[in-house]
N, C-alpha and C positions, 0 to 999 in steps of 0.2 A: 334191406333198407337202402334207399338211395343215398343216404348220408355217407356210407362207406365209399361209394363211387365218387361223391363230391370231395371227400377227404383225399382220395387218391388223385383227384384232379388238382387239388391244392398242392400236393407233393410233386405233381408233374410240372406245375408252374415253377415251383422252387427249383427243380432240376434244370429246367430250361434257363432260368435266370442264373443259376450257378454256372452253367456253360458260358453264358454271355459275360458275366461279371467276375468269374473266377474267385468267388468267396469260398471260405471253408466251412462256415457254420452260420446257421440262422438262429438269431436270438429271439426274435418276435415276428409273428405273422398277424397283421391287422386285416380283419375281414369286415365287410359290410353285409349285414343280413337283414333283408326286408321282412317286415311284419307279414306280408302275404307271399313270401318266397316259397313257402312249404318246407323250409329247412328247419330242422330241430337242432338248435345250437348244442344242447346237452349231448346229443348223439355224436356230433362232430368232435366235441371235447373227449368223449369216451373212445372213439375210434382212433383219434389222432396219435396218441403215444405208441400204439401198436403198429399202425401204418408207417409212422415216421422212423421206427427203429432201423438203425443202420444207414440213415440218410443224413444229409446236412441239416435237416430240420429236427433231428432227434433232440429232445429236451427243450425245443422252442416253446415260447409262451404264445398261446392264442389269445388275441384280443378281438372280441366280436362287438362291433358297434351296431346296435339296432337302427333300422331305418323305418320310421313309422309310415303307415299307409296314408296317402293323401289322394283325395278324390276331387275331380272337377265336374261341375254341372254345366252342360252346354246351354241349358235353359236360362239360368239366372246368373252364371258366373261364379258361383260359390266354389271355393277351394279350401279343403281341409279334411279332417278325419270324419269318418262315418261310424256310428255305433255298429258293433258286430251284428251280423245277421240282418242288416238293413240295406236295402238296395235303392232307397229313395233319398233325394236331396233333403237335408235337414232344414234348408231355408225355404225352398219353394214346393217341396213334396214331389218334384218331377223325377222321372226314372232315367233321365239322360245323363247319368253320372258314369265316369270312367276313372279307373285307377291310374294316377300319374306318377306315383312313387310308392315304393314298398314291396316291389317284386325283386329287388336287387339281391344278388349274392355274388360277391367278387373279392379277390385279394386286393386290398387297397395299398398295402405297403409291406415290405420285408425289411427288417432290421438285421443286418448281417455283420460278420467280421471276417 
């Protein structure tokens, strides 16, 4: 599962920030998770305690904020969500839609001490 690699990436960011800021412990890790990122939040939550063991992030709380998918239609200017499994604009029916938000997956904030 790629969520384990993503979890390790989160911990790599924590370690890098720990070197820069010299904190001893992470209390919370805030993540943004896009609806179309392909990330399964429950898997991150499952892997995190095991992967964080022995690091500054051990025992930290994960806060995952979902980012809904937003699409833009270049034909009519529509911007908004599309129903799942639909590739056409709900306003004009055109197929010139592109995803403008919802692929995100990143560490937004660390709360440390």
